[in-house]
C-alpha positions as CSV (number, residue, x, y, z in Angstrom):
1,M,3.4,5.3,-32.9
2,A,5.3,4.8,-36.2
3,G,5.8,1.8,-38.3
4,S,8.8,1.1,-40.7
5,E,8.3,1.8,-44.4
6,G,7.3,-1.9,-45.1
7,L,5.2,-2.9,-42.1
8,W,2.0,-2.1,-43.7
9,D,2.9,-4.2,-46.9
10,W,4.1,-7.0,-44.5
11,L,0.7,-7.2,-42.6
12,N,-1.3,-6.9,-45.9
13,D,0.7,-9.5,-47.6
14,L,0.1,-12.0,-44.8
15,N,-3.3,-10.9,-44.1
16,I,-2.9,-10.5,-40.5
17,S,-3.4,-8.1,-37.6
18,L,-1.7,-7.7,-34.2
19,A,-2.9,-7.2,-30.7
20,F,-0.5,-6.2,-27.8
21,T,-0.9,-5.2,-24.2
22,T,0.8,-2.6,-22.1
23,Y,0.1,-2.7,-18.4
24,Q,2.2,0.4,-17.7
25,T,-0.5,2.6,-19.3
26,N,-3.6,0.1,-19.0
27,R,-4.0,-0.4,-22.6
28,L,-4.9,-3.0,-25.2
29,F,-3.9,-2.1,-28.8
30,L,-5.1,-3.6,-31.9
31,L,-2.9,-3.0,-35.3
32,G,-4.3,-3.5,-38.7
33,C,-4.3,-2.2,-42.2
34,K,-6.5,0.5,-43.5
35,P,-7.5,0.6,-47.3
36,D,-5.5,3.8,-47.9
37,G,-2.1,2.2,-47.0
38,R,-1.9,3.6,-43.4
39,L,-1.6,1.5,-40.4
40,G,-5.0,1.3,-38.4
41,V,-4.5,1.6,-34.5
42,N,-7.4,1.0,-32.0
43,E,-6.6,1.3,-28.3
44,R,-8.7,0.5,-25.4
45,L,-8.3,0.9,-21.6
46,F,-8.3,-2.0,-19.1
47,D,-7.0,-2.4,-15.7
48,K,-3.4,-3.8,-15.9
49,P,-3.7,-5.8,-19.1
50,M,-1.0,-8.4,-19.3
51,G,-1.1,-11.9,-20.8
52,L,-3.0,-12.1,-24.1
53,Y,-4.3,-15.2,-26.1
54,A,-6.3,-15.5,-29.2
55,S,-8.5,-18.6,-29.8
56,N,-11.8,-19.3,-31.5
57,D,-12.5,-15.8,-32.6
58,S,-12.0,-14.5,-29.1
59,L,-9.3,-12.6,-27.2
60,Y,-8.4,-13.7,-23.6
61,M,-6.7,-11.1,-21.4
62,A,-5.3,-11.1,-18.0
63,C,-6.0,-8.0,-16.0
64,R,-5.5,-6.8,-12.4
65,Y,-8.0,-8.8,-10.7
66,Q,-10.0,-10.4,-13.7
67,L,-9.6,-12.5,-16.8
68,W,-11.5,-11.2,-19.6
69,Q,-13.0,-12.8,-22.7
70,L,-13.4,-10.5,-25.7
71,E,-15.7,-12.0,-28.3
72,N,-16.0,-11.0,-31.9
73,R,-19.4,-10.0,-32.6
74,L,-19.1,-9.6,-36.5
75,G,-20.2,-12.5,-38.6
76,K,-18.3,-13.8,-41.7
77,D,-17.9,-11.1,-44.4
78,E,-19.6,-8.6,-42.0
79,N,-18.0,-5.4,-41.2
80,Y,-18.8,-2.2,-38.9
81,L,-17.4,1.1,-40.1
82,G,-14.7,-0.8,-42.2
83,Y,-13.6,-3.1,-39.2
84,D,-13.8,-6.8,-39.9
85,K,-13.7,-7.7,-36.3
86,L,-15.3,-6.1,-33.5
87,Y,-14.2,-7.7,-30.0
88,V,-16.7,-7.0,-27.2
89,P,-15.8,-7.7,-23.5
90,S,-18.3,-10.4,-22.9
91,R,-17.3,-12.6,-20.0
92,S,-15.0,-11.8,-17.0
93,F,-13.7,-14.1,-14.2
94,T,-12.6,-12.3,-10.8
95,T,-9.5,-13.8,-9.4
96,G,-8.4,-11.1,-7.2
97,D,-4.8,-9.6,-7.9
98,L,-2.7,-12.6,-8.7
99,N,-0.2,-10.8,-10.9
100,V,-1.2,-13.0,-13.8
101,H,1.3,-13.0,-16.6
102,D,0.9,-15.6,-19.6
103,L,-2.3,-17.1,-20.3
104,V,-3.4,-19.7,-22.8
105,M,-6.1,-22.1,-23.7
106,T,-5.7,-25.9,-23.9
107,K,-6.8,-28.2,-26.6
108,T,-9.7,-29.0,-24.4
109,Q,-10.7,-25.4,-24.1
110,K,-9.4,-25.2,-20.6
111,L,-8.1,-21.6,-19.5
112,L,-4.7,-22.0,-17.8
113,F,-2.5,-18.9,-16.7
114,I,0.8,-18.3,-14.8
115,N,-0.1,-17.0,-11.2
116,T,3.1,-15.1,-10.6
117,D,2.3,-14.0,-7.1
118,F,1.6,-17.7,-6.0
119,S,4.5,-19.0,-8.1
120,C,2.2,-21.6,-9.8
121,L,0.3,-22.6,-13.0
122,A,-3.3,-22.3,-12.3
123,T,-6.8,-22.4,-13.8
124,L,-10.3,-21.3,-12.8
125,K,-12.5,-23.2,-10.7
126,S,-16.0,-22.2,-9.4
127,G,-16.1,-21.1,-5.9
128,Y,-12.5,-20.3,-5.7
129,S,-10.0,-17.4,-7.0
130,F,-8.0,-20.1,-8.7
131,E,-7.1,-23.7,-8.6
132,P,-3.2,-24.5,-8.6
133,I,-2.4,-27.3,-11.0
134,W,1.5,-27.2,-11.0
135,Q,4.2,-25.5,-9.2
136,P,8.1,-25.8,-9.5
137,P,9.5,-28.4,-7.4
138,F,11.6,-25.9,-5.5
139,I,8.6,-23.8,-4.4
140,S,7.7,-25.2,-0.9
141,K,4.3,-23.2,-0.5
142,L,1.9,-21.3,-2.2
143,V,1.9,-17.9,-0.8
144,A,1.5,-14.4,-2.2
145,E,5.3,-13.6,-2.4
146,D,6.4,-13.8,-5.9
147,R,9.2,-16.1,-4.9
148,C,10.8,-16.9,-8.3
149,H,8.9,-14.7,-10.6
150,L,7.4,-17.5,-12.7
151,N,6.1,-15.7,-15.7
152,G,6.0,-17.6,-19.1
153,L,4.1,-20.6,-20.3
154,A,4.7,-22.6,-23.6
155,M,2.3,-25.2,-25.0
156,Q,3.3,-28.2,-27.0
157,N,0.5,-30.1,-28.7
158,G,-2.1,-28.1,-26.9
159,E,-0.7,-28.9,-23.5
160,P,1.3,-26.9,-21.0
161,T,5.1,-28.1,-21.4
162,Y,7.6,-25.3,-20.6
163,V,7.7,-22.3,-18.1
164,T,10.3,-19.6,-17.4
165,A,11.1,-18.0,-14.1
166,C,13.8,-15.6,-13.1
167,S,15.0,-17.8,-10.4
168,T,15.0,-21.0,-8.4
169,T,14.5,-19.1,-5.0
170,D,11.8,-20.3,-2.4
171,S,11.7,-16.8,-0.4
172,A,9.7,-13.5,-0.9
173,A,10.9,-11.8,-4.1
174,G,14.0,-13.7,-3.8
175,W,14.2,-13.5,-7.7
176,R,15.2,-9.8,-7.3
177,D,18.8,-10.9,-6.5
178,C,19.2,-13.3,-9.3
179,R,18.3,-11.1,-12.3
180,V,21.5,-11.4,-14.2
181,D,21.9,-15.2,-14.4
182,G,19.6,-16.8,-12.3
183,G,16.8,-17.5,-14.9
184,V,15.7,-21.1,-15.8
185,V,13.5,-23.0,-18.0
186,I,11.5,-25.9,-16.6
187,H,9.9,-28.8,-18.3
188,I,6.7,-29.3,-16.6
189,P,5.8,-33.1,-17.3
190,S,9.3,-34.0,-15.9
191,N,9.7,-31.2,-13.2
192,E,13.3,-30.9,-14.7
193,I,15.1,-27.7,-15.3
194,I,16.2,-27.9,-18.8
195,C,18.1,-24.5,-19.2
196,T,19.9,-22.4,-16.6
197,G,22.0,-19.2,-16.6
198,L,19.4,-17.0,-18.2
199,S,18.7,-13.3,-17.4
200,M,15.0,-12.5,-16.7
201,P,13.7,-15.0,-19.3
202,H,10.1,-14.3,-20.6
203,S,7.8,-15.6,-23.3
204,P,8.7,-19.2,-24.0
205,R,6.9,-20.5,-27.2
206,W,7.0,-23.8,-28.9
207,Y,7.3,-23.2,-32.7
208,R,8.5,-25.3,-35.6
209,S,10.0,-28.0,-33.2
210,K,12.2,-25.6,-31.1
211,L,11.5,-23.9,-27.8
212,W,11.9,-20.1,-28.4
213,L,12.2,-17.6,-25.7
214,L,13.4,-14.2,-25.0
215,N,16.5,-13.5,-22.6
216,S,15.1,-10.2,-21.5
217,G,18.0,-9.1,-19.4
218,T,20.3,-9.3,-22.4
219,G,17.8,-8.2,-25.0
220,E,18.3,-11.3,-27.0
221,F,15.7,-13.6,-28.9
222,G,16.8,-17.2,-29.5
223,Y,16.0,-20.8,-28.7
224,V,17.0,-23.5,-26.3
225,A,19.3,-26.4,-27.6
226,G,21.3,-28.9,-25.6
227,G,20.5,-27.3,-22.4
228,R,21.5,-23.8,-23.3
229,F,20.2,-20.7,-24.8
230,V,21.3,-19.8,-28.4
231,P,20.8,-16.2,-29.2
232,V,19.7,-15.2,-32.6
233,T,19.0,-11.6,-32.8
234,F,19.8,-8.7,-30.3
235,C,17.0,-6.1,-29.8
236,P,17.5,-2.8,-28.3
237,G,15.3,-3.1,-25.3
238,F,13.9,-5.3,-22.5
239,V,12.3,-8.1,-24.8
240,R,8.9,-9.4,-23.6
241,G,6.0,-10.8,-25.8
242,L,6.7,-13.2,-28.5
243,A,4.6,-14.4,-31.4
244,F,5.1,-16.2,-34.8
245,V,3.5,-16.3,-38.1
246,G,5.2,-18.0,-41.1
247,D,8.9,-17.4,-41.3
248,Y,8.8,-14.6,-38.8
249,A,9.0,-13.8,-35.1
250,L,7.2,-10.8,-33.6
251,V,9.1,-9.5,-30.4
252,G,8.0,-6.8,-28.2
253,L,10.4,-4.3,-26.8
254,S,10.3,-2.2,-23.5
255,K,12.4,0.7,-22.2
256,L,14.5,0.0,-19.3
257,R,13.2,0.9,-15.9
258,S,15.2,2.2,-13.0
259,K,16.4,-0.4,-10.2
260,T,14.5,-3.4,-11.7
261,F,16.7,-3.4,-14.8
262,A,19.7,-2.1,-13.3
263,G,22.9,-4.1,-13.7
264,L,21.6,-6.2,-16.5
265,G,23.8,-7.2,-19.5
266,L,21.3,-5.3,-21.7
267,E,22.1,-2.0,-20.0
268,T,25.8,-2.7,-20.2
269,R,25.5,-3.5,-24.0
270,L,23.5,-0.6,-24.9
271,A,25.7,1.8,-23.1
272,A,28.8,0.4,-25.0
273,E,27.2,0.7,-28.3
274,G,25.8,4.1,-27.7
275,Q,22.1,3.2,-27.9
276,T,19.1,3.7,-25.7
277,S,16.4,1.2,-24.9
278,Q,13.4,1.3,-27.1
279,C,9.7,0.5,-26.8
280,G,7.8,-1.1,-29.7
281,L,7.7,-4.2,-31.9
282,M,10.3,-6.0,-34.2
283,V,9.6,-8.4,-36.9
284,I,12.5,-10.8,-37.2
285,D,13.1,-13.1,-40.4
286,L,13.7,-16.6,-38.8
287,T,15.9,-17.8,-41.8
288,T,18.4,-14.8,-41.4
289,G,17.8,-13.6,-37.9
290,T,17.6,-10.1,-39.4
291,V,15.0,-7.2,-38.4
292,I,12.8,-6.7,-41.3
293,N,10.2,-4.3,-40.0
294,N,9.3,-2.6,-36.8
295,L,6.9,-0.4,-34.9
296,Q,8.2,2.4,-32.7
297,I,6.2,3.6,-29.8
298,E,6.9,6.9,-28.3
299,G,5.3,9.1,-25.5
300,A,3.6,7.7,-22.4
301,V,3.8,4.1,-23.4
302,E,7.2,2.8,-22.5
303,E,6.7,-0.9,-21.9
304,L,5.0,-3.6,-23.8
305,F,3.8,-7.1,-22.4
306,D,2.5,-9.7,-24.7
307,I,1.7,-9.9,-28.6
308,V,-0.6,-12.0,-30.5
309,V,-1.3,-12.5,-34.2
310,L,-4.7,-12.5,-35.5
311,P,-4.9,-14.2,-38.9
312,N,-7.1,-13.3,-41.7
313,I,-8.2,-10.1,-39.9
314,R,-7.3,-6.7,-41.8
315,L,-8.6,-4.0,-39.3
316,P,-9.7,-5.1,-35.9
317,R,-11.7,-3.1,-33.2
318,A,-12.6,-3.5,-29.7
319,L,-15.1,-1.8,-27.5
320,G,-14.2,-0.3,-24.1
321,F,-16.1,0.9,-21.2
322,Q,-15.6,4.7,-21.8
323,D,-17.7,5.4,-24.9
324,D,-21.3,4.9,-26.0
325,D,-20.7,2.1,-28.3
326,I,-20.8,-0.7,-25.7
327,D,-24.2,0.7,-24.8
328,R,-25.6,1.0,-28.3
329,L,-23.9,-1.8,-30.6
330,I,-26.5,-4.7,-30.2
331,N,-26.9,-8.1,-32.0
332,F,-29.0,-11.3,-31.8
333,P,-29.8,-14.2,-33.8
334,N,-31.4,-13.1,-37.0
335,S,-30.8,-9.5,-36.3
336,G,-29.0,-9.2,-39.6
337,G,-25.7,-8.1,-38.0
338,I,-24.9,-5.1,-35.7
339,I,-27.7,-2.9,-34.7
340,V,-26.9,0.7,-33.6
341,T,-29.7,1.6,-30.9
342,K,-30.6,5.3,-30.3
343,P,-28.3,7.0,-27.9
344,T,-30.0,7.1,-24.3
345,V,-30.4,9.8,-21.7
346,K,-28.3,9.6,-18.7
347,R,-29.6,6.7,-16.6
348,P,-30.7,7.3,-13.0
349,G,-28.4,6.1,-10.4
350,I,-25.3,6.0,-12.5
351,G,-22.8,8.9,-11.9
352,K,-19.2,9.6,-12.6
353,S,-18.0,8.4,-9.4
354,V,-19.1,4.8,-10.2
355,Q,-16.1,2.5,-10.8
356,A,-16.6,0.7,-14.1
357,A,-15.5,-3.0,-13.9
358,G,-12.3,-3.6,-15.7
359,L,-11.1,-0.1,-15.9
360,P,-8.1,1.3,-14.2
361,R,-9.1,3.2,-11.1
362,A,-9.0,6.9,-11.3
363,A,-5.8,7.3,-9.4
364,Q,-4.3,4.9,-12.0
365,L,-5.8,6.6,-15.0
366,A,-4.7,10.1,-14.4
367,N,-1.3,11.5,-15.4
368,P,1.0,10.7,-12.3
369,S,2.8,13.9,-12.7
370,A,-0.3,16.1,-12.2
371,Q,-1.6,14.2,-9.1
372,T,-1.0,15.5,-5.5
373,V,1.5,13.3,-3.8
374,K,1.2,13.1,0.0
375,Y,4.1,12.2,1.9
376,Q,4.0,11.4,5.6
377,R,6.0,9.2,8.1
378,V,5.3,5.7,9.1
379,Y,5.8,5.2,12.8
380,H,6.9,2.5,15.1
381,L,8.5,0.3,12.4
382,T,10.0,-3.2,13.2
383,P,11.1,-6.1,11.1
384,D,8.0,-7.7,11.9
385,N,5.4,-5.0,11.1
386,L,7.3,-4.2,8.0
387,L,6.4,-7.6,6.4
388,P,3.0,-6.4,5.0
389,Y,5.1,-3.6,3.0
390,E,7.6,-6.2,1.4
391,A,6.1,-5.7,-2.0
392,M,7.0,-2.0,-1.5
393,T,10.7,-2.6,-0.6
394,Y,13.7,-2.7,-2.7
395,P,16.2,-4.3,-1.8
396,S,14.0,-6.7,0.1
397,L,13.9,-6.0,3.7
398,R,12.9,-9.4,4.5
399,N,15.8,-10.9,3.1
400,R,18.0,-8.3,5.1
401,W,16.7,-9.3,8.3
402,Q,17.5,-12.9,7.6
403,T,21.2,-12.0,7.5
404,Q,21.7,-8.9,9.5
405,A,20.3,-7.8,12.8
406,Q,18.4,-4.4,13.5
407,R,21.1,-1.9,14.8
408,G,18.8,1.0,15.8
409,E,15.5,2.8,15.1
410,L,13.7,2.2,11.8
411,F,12.3,5.2,10.0
412,G,9.6,5.2,7.2
413,V,8.3,7.7,4.7
414,S,5.5,6.9,2.5
415,A,4.2,8.6,-0.7
416,S,0.5,8.2,-1.6
417,I,-2.0,9.5,-4.2
418,A,-5.7,9.5,-3.6
419,G,-5.0,7.3,-0.6
420,E,-3.1,4.6,-2.2
421,M,0.7,4.0,-1.4
422,V,2.9,4.6,-4.6
423,G,6.2,4.8,-3.0
424,F,8.0,3.9,0.3
425,A,11.5,4.5,1.9
426,V,13.0,2.9,4.9
427,A,16.0,4.0,6.8
428,E,17.8,2.9,10.0
429,K,19.2,5.4,12.6
430,Y,22.1,4.1,14.8
431,A,25.0,5.0,17.1
432,T,28.5,4.5,15.8
433,D,31.5,3.4,17.7
434,T,32.1,7.2,18.4
435,A,28.6,7.5,19.6
436,E,27.9,9.9,16.7
437,P,24.5,9.3,15.0
438,A,24.5,7.7,11.4
439,A,21.9,6.6,9.2
440,E,21.4,4.4,6.3
441,L,18.7,4.3,3.6
442,L,17.8,0.6,3.6
443,S,15.1,0.5,1.0
444,L,13.6,2.7,-1.6
445,F,10.8,1.9,-4.0
446,V,8.3,3.6,-6.3
447,L,5.6,1.8,-8.3
448,P,6.5,1.7,-12.0
449,L,3.6,4.0,-13.2
450,Y,4.9,6.7,-11.0
451,R,8.5,6.6,-11.5
452,H,10.4,9.4,-13.4
453,Q,8.2,11.8,-11.5
454,G,10.7,12.9,-8.8
455,I,8.8,10.9,-6.1
456,G,11.9,8.8,-5.3
457,T,14.0,11.9,-5.0
458,A,11.3,13.5,-2.7
459,L,11.1,10.5,-0.5
460,V,14.8,10.7,0.1
461,K,14.7,14.5,0.9
462,H,12.0,14.0,3.4
463,M,13.8,11.1,5.1
464,E,17.0,13.3,5.4
465,K,15.0,15.9,6.9
466,L,13.3,13.2,9.3
467,L,16.9,11.8,10.2
468,G,18.1,15.3,11.2
469,N,21.9,15.7,11.7
470,A,22.6,11.9,11.3
471,A,25.3,11.1,8.7
472,T,23.3,9.3,6.1
473,D,24.3,6.8,3.5
474,V,21.8,6.7,0.8
475,G,23.4,4.2,-1.4
476,L,21.3,1.1,-2.2
């Protein structure tokens, strides 16, 4: 992780720090200024962190099946080892895996979040996983099918006002066929679509009387005016995560993934300009549209999701679940600040096999390339019993069966790690007019964390072996 030459000075002059998430490697990052002129980076592991919101000395974060509140435990002018904020996981709300994207706090301190799998805006309700409070007018039913990829939420005067979606489709994962220009912005109070023709839009934000957003599929930061998107700055990456401070915007960039990002305008533009997609942050001057600073991230982290600005904080730190600090750092009224208790011996009944709440499971933590992948055939497939695998198909097989009849026998090959499916291939073997056997690869999907590890290639090879001497079309 390397910042541009002026990034430390920019953060220092504005007296701010940043927080950002990456679900691809299960991390929350805090970025601040060390006294010696270097950037201070603190990272903590959480299970699939995505939406992030800062309010009232707390961070709120959406994870795989929980919403977390991380509460600052340092008082005014107090510090711990040079850190002036210490965020501690203090409360969690278990929702189940809803694929939560953006989350915010209203002016009445009500937590709202985009429930992407169920295509709605939701909140917490005691006794339930969530309570839906609004859904797009074109969504006919709340089911866990990610029908339009509702993803972004903009507040105005403390109330939810605008959302972004990748399409107006009302079928399971229908948005995947609308990535190039099917994206929309919806005005919640009126239920009206106020902007169309967008490419996978994300991160709408109301700032200085304008609705800003990221047109992710084209790599552009801009705003909505007169019912259309006005681009301001091109960024060399899939843009997602947007925050503002003063005259500046902070934009998150992710590298392009195979399949999900294939065919986007961003991919075409990067190729034409001889550039490759980047992962990191960009600081954009709103008065000129120019990039004045950046943070480049290399290595395992290839995607970012959300960014927040932490005002009047120089060097923040968060506690995680994997070191002793969460056991030993204690405070209470009149304690005089943080107390460091003595390290304790290993507690009875707690072993390495216990899953810590909020942490990625072991199979998600390990290096995917270092794990054993098990490939096996999935038998007796039909269009009906393939429905539970819909989230593991690309292109969507549910959509295929709506327009094309089954021609022959369906074959499936799965890839799994530690008992959890990470990849799935489906092919159809049928007889041609000449009675010669032929086959077509209908679907091939690998979870994002396990891509670029040869799993997709191995699935195709296992499928070709399974199909035998049939002439196989592997194009998708």
